[in-house]
C-alpha positions as CSV (number, residue, x, y, z in Angstrom):
1,M,-8.5,-13.3,3.7
2,I,-10.3,-10.0,4.0
3,K,-13.5,-9.9,2.0
4,M,-15.6,-6.8,1.3
5,E,-19.1,-7.6,0.2
6,N,-21.2,-4.8,-1.5
7,V,-19.9,-2.2,0.9
8,W,-21.7,1.2,1.0
9,F,-20.6,3.9,3.4
10,S,-21.6,7.5,4.1
11,Y,-20.1,9.9,6.6
12,D,-23.2,12.1,6.7
13,G,-26.0,9.8,5.8
14,R,-26.5,11.5,2.4
15,K,-23.5,11.3,0.1
16,Y,-21.8,7.9,-0.2
17,A,-18.0,7.7,0.0
18,L,-18.1,4.0,-1.0
19,K,-20.7,2.7,-3.4
20,G,-21.1,-1.1,-3.6
21,V,-17.4,-2.0,-3.2
22,S,-16.7,-5.8,-3.4
23,A,-13.1,-7.0,-3.1
24,E,-11.0,-9.8,-1.8
25,F,-7.5,-9.6,-0.3
26,H,-5.8,-13.1,0.1
27,E,-3.0,-14.1,2.3
28,G,0.6,-13.8,0.9
29,N,-0.3,-11.2,-1.8
30,Y,0.3,-7.6,-2.5
31,Y,-2.5,-5.2,-3.5
32,A,-3.0,-1.5,-4.3
33,I,-6.1,0.6,-4.1
34,L,-5.2,3.1,-6.9
35,G,-7.1,6.3,-7.4
36,D,-6.9,10.1,-7.4
37,N,-7.4,12.3,-4.3
38,G,-11.0,12.0,-3.1
39,S,-11.7,8.6,-4.7
40,G,-12.4,6.9,-1.4
41,K,-9.1,5.1,-0.9
42,T,-8.7,6.1,2.8
43,T,-12.3,5.3,3.6
44,L,-11.9,1.9,2.1
45,L,-8.7,1.2,4.1
46,K,-10.4,2.2,7.4
47,H,-13.0,-0.5,6.8
48,L,-10.4,-3.2,6.7
49,N,-9.8,-3.1,10.5
50,G,-13.1,-1.9,11.7
51,L,-12.3,1.8,12.2
52,L,-15.2,2.4,9.9
53,R,-18.2,0.0,9.5
54,P,-20.4,-0.3,6.5
55,N,-23.9,1.3,6.3
56,K,-24.8,-1.6,3.9
57,G,-22.9,-4.7,3.1
58,R,-20.2,-6.3,5.3
59,V,-16.4,-6.7,5.7
60,L,-15.1,-10.1,6.9
61,V,-11.5,-10.5,8.3
62,D,-10.7,-14.2,8.3
63,G,-14.4,-14.8,8.6
64,L,-15.0,-12.2,11.4
65,D,-17.6,-9.6,10.7
66,T,-16.1,-6.2,11.5
67,K,-19.5,-5.0,12.7
68,K,-19.4,-7.5,15.5
69,I,-15.7,-7.6,16.5
70,P,-13.9,-4.8,18.5
71,V,-11.2,-2.8,16.7
72,S,-8.8,-3.8,19.4
73,I,-9.0,-7.4,18.2
74,L,-9.1,-6.6,14.5
75,S,-6.1,-4.3,14.7
76,K,-3.8,-7.1,15.8
77,K,-4.6,-8.8,12.5
78,V,-4.9,-5.7,10.3
79,A,-2.4,-2.9,11.1
80,L,-3.1,0.4,9.4
81,S,-0.6,3.2,8.9
82,F,-2.4,6.5,8.4
83,Q,-1.9,9.0,5.6
84,N,-1.2,11.6,8.2
85,P,1.4,10.1,10.5
86,E,0.9,12.6,13.3
87,A,-2.6,11.3,13.8
88,M,-0.9,8.1,15.1
89,F,1.6,9.6,17.5
90,F,1.2,10.3,21.2
91,S,4.3,8.9,22.9
92,S,7.2,11.0,24.1
93,T,10.0,9.2,22.1
94,V,10.3,7.3,18.9
95,Y,11.3,4.2,20.8
96,D,8.1,4.3,22.9
97,E,6.0,5.0,19.9
98,I,7.1,1.7,18.3
99,A,7.0,-0.2,21.6
100,F,3.4,1.0,22.6
101,A,1.4,-1.6,20.7
102,L,3.9,-4.4,21.6
103,R,3.3,-3.6,25.3
104,N,-0.4,-3.6,24.8
105,F,-0.2,-7.0,23.1
106,G,1.6,-8.4,26.2
107,Y,5.1,-8.9,24.8
108,K,7.9,-9.3,27.4
109,K,10.4,-6.4,27.8
110,E,13.3,-8.3,26.3
111,V,11.2,-9.2,23.3
112,I,10.1,-5.6,22.9
113,D,13.7,-4.3,23.1
114,R,14.8,-6.8,20.4
115,L,11.9,-6.0,18.1
116,V,12.1,-2.2,18.5
117,G,15.8,-2.3,17.9
118,K,15.3,-4.4,14.8
119,V,12.6,-2.1,13.4
120,L,14.6,1.1,14.2
121,S,17.5,-0.3,12.2
122,I,15.4,-1.5,9.2
123,F,13.7,1.9,8.9
124,D,16.9,3.9,9.5
125,L,15.6,5.5,12.6
126,D,18.2,4.3,15.1
127,R,19.7,7.7,15.8
128,Y,16.2,9.1,16.6
129,S,15.3,6.6,19.2
130,N,15.1,9.2,22.0
131,Y,13.7,12.0,19.9
132,S,10.1,13.2,20.0
133,P,8.2,11.8,17.0
134,F,6.9,15.3,16.4
135,N,10.4,16.6,15.9
136,L,11.1,14.4,12.9
137,S,10.9,15.5,9.3
138,E,7.8,14.6,7.3
139,G,9.5,11.7,5.6
140,E,10.9,10.4,8.9
141,K,7.4,10.7,10.5
142,R,6.0,8.6,7.7
143,R,8.7,5.9,8.1
144,L,8.0,5.9,11.8
145,A,4.3,5.4,11.2
146,I,5.0,2.4,9.0
147,A,7.6,1.1,11.5
148,C,5.0,1.2,14.3
149,V,2.6,-1.1,12.4
150,Y,5.3,-3.3,11.0
151,A,6.8,-4.1,14.4
152,W,4.4,-6.8,15.6
153,E,4.3,-8.5,12.2
154,P,0.5,-8.3,11.6
155,K,-1.1,-10.7,9.1
156,Y,-2.3,-7.7,7.0
157,L,-0.1,-4.6,6.7
158,V,-2.2,-1.7,5.4
159,L,-0.4,1.5,4.3
160,D,-2.1,4.7,3.3
161,E,0.0,6.8,0.7
162,P,3.3,5.3,1.9
163,T,5.5,7.0,-0.7
164,A,4.4,10.5,0.1
165,G,7.5,12.6,1.1
166,Q,9.9,9.8,0.6
167,D,13.1,10.1,-1.5
168,Q,14.4,7.3,-3.8
169,I,16.4,5.6,-1.0
170,Q,13.3,5.4,1.2
171,R,11.1,4.2,-1.7
172,E,13.6,1.4,-2.2
173,L,13.3,0.6,1.6
174,L,9.5,0.4,1.2
175,V,9.9,-2.0,-1.7
176,Y,12.1,-4.2,0.6
177,V,9.5,-4.1,3.3
178,I,6.7,-5.1,0.9
179,K,8.7,-8.0,-0.5
180,H,9.7,-9.1,2.9
181,V,6.2,-9.2,4.3
182,V,4.8,-11.0,1.2
183,R,7.6,-13.6,1.3
184,Q,6.6,-14.4,4.9
185,G,3.1,-15.3,3.6
186,R,1.5,-12.1,4.9
187,T,-0.5,-9.5,3.0
188,V,0.3,-5.9,2.0
189,I,-2.4,-3.5,0.9
190,I,-1.5,0.1,0.0
191,A,-3.6,3.0,-1.1
192,S,-1.8,5.3,-3.5
193,H,-2.1,7.6,-6.5
194,D,1.7,7.1,-7.2
195,V,1.4,5.4,-10.6
196,E,5.2,5.1,-11.0
197,F,5.6,3.3,-7.7
198,I,2.7,1.0,-8.5
199,A,4.3,0.2,-11.9
200,E,7.6,-0.6,-10.2
201,T,6.2,-2.9,-7.6
202,K,3.3,-4.5,-9.7
203,P,0.6,-5.3,-7.2
204,Y,-2.9,-6.6,-8.0
205,I,-4.8,-3.3,-8.5
206,F,-8.3,-2.1,-7.5
207,L,-8.8,1.1,-9.5
208,L,-11.1,3.4,-7.5
209,K,-13.2,6.4,-8.7
210,E,-15.7,8.3,-6.6
211,G,-16.2,5.3,-4.3
212,K,-16.6,2.7,-7.0
213,I,-14.2,0.1,-8.4
214,L,-13.7,0.9,-12.1
215,R,-11.5,-2.0,-12.8
216,E,-9.4,-4.6,-11.1
217,G,-6.5,-6.8,-12.2
218,P,-2.7,-7.2,-12.4
219,A,-0.7,-4.1,-12.7
220,E,0.5,-5.1,-16.2
221,E,-3.1,-4.9,-17.4
222,V,-4.7,-2.1,-15.4
223,L,-1.8,0.3,-15.9
224,L,-2.0,0.0,-19.7
225,D,-5.8,0.7,-19.7
226,E,-5.6,4.4,-20.7
227,K,-9.4,4.9,-20.7
228,A,-9.9,3.5,-17.2
229,L,-6.9,5.4,-15.8
230,E,-8.2,8.6,-17.4
231,K,-11.6,8.1,-15.8
232,A,-9.8,7.8,-12.5
233,G,-7.9,11.0,-13.0
234,L,-4.5,9.2,-13.6
235,I,-2.2,8.6,-16.5
236,I,-0.2,5.5,-17.6
237,P,3.4,5.1,-16.4
238,Y,6.0,7.2,-18.1
239,I,7.9,4.1,-19.5
240,A,4.7,2.8,-21.0
241,Q,4.0,6.2,-22.6
242,V,7.4,6.2,-24.3
243,F,6.9,2.7,-25.7
244,K,3.4,3.4,-26.8
245,S,4.7,6.4,-28.8
246,L,6.8,4.0,-30.8
247,D,5.7,1.4,-33.3
248,S,3.6,-0.5,-30.6
249,E,2.2,-3.0,-33.1
250,R,5.7,-4.5,-33.2
251,Y,5.7,-5.3,-29.5
252,R,3.8,-8.1,-27.9
253,K,4.1,-6.6,-24.5
254,I,4.5,-2.9,-23.4
255,P,6.9,-2.5,-20.4
256,I,5.6,-0.4,-17.5
257,N,8.8,0.2,-15.5
258,P,12.5,0.7,-16.0
259,D,13.4,-2.9,-15.2
260,E,10.9,-4.3,-17.8
261,A,12.1,-1.7,-20.3
262,S,15.7,-2.8,-19.9
263,D,14.8,-6.5,-20.3
264,F,12.7,-5.6,-23.3
265,I,15.5,-3.7,-25.1
266,L,18.1,-6.5,-24.4
267,N,15.7,-9.2,-25.7
268,F,14.8,-7.1,-28.7
269,I,18.5,-6.6,-29.6
270,K,19.1,-10.4,-29.3
271,R,16.1,-11.1,-31.6
272,D,16.9,-8.5,-34.2
273,D,19.3,-10.0,-36.7
274,N,19.7,-6.6,-38.5
275,F,20.8,-4.8,-35.3
276,D,24.4,-3.6,-35.9
277,G,25.1,-2.2,-32.4
278,S,25.1,1.4,-33.5
């Protein structure tokens, strides 16, 4: 697992961007760092593979202290897709961008060709194989950034604001990627302020505000905590708002996404003997 122990970090030595953060990310699970802009999400993610190192406290990746291990070693375990995709790009083609890390890790050419072809297909980037990454749309750039870190199947896949600029089809693709990685026994960690996507995918949440964890727990609990979300500059999911506006005392559980709402309504109809179908 990845373990953060009382992590404090400052960029300038005066103001802390992380303030005593402790968190654990276990294998085969899906997590979200949820918070508004400026809450410290990106700073936290960059500690997971050693790009940033704590001023106080420590981060352990499978028992390895990130202060003592080179980023080149940690990044093979913990792959981070940046919030700004262009910060990751430097190859002349989309193909070479995906292949770059695979070459560095010593994969043979035939393996690289197979893996890159597979990833291009999964992320719907086949037709852009010979394009410059900088000529893609913003949404395509973000998909490419995720594809680059997905390619070598890292143990921990870390994504910073992965839904930004994505349409519904691409959001569904992201859901597929998350489920696929977790089914393989690997870990997905995303940073996001997209409450609706978090409600749809239901990770274990660390709610972040000004560098501190306000609350942690399953999505079904954290996303219904209006006071905590309000402190973090967020609001509860739209579906939950609708059901809370009804006679909530009648409901044992408030749904947080459309699938849960659909199941809830169907079960409610089955239980209500007075329902006449009108």
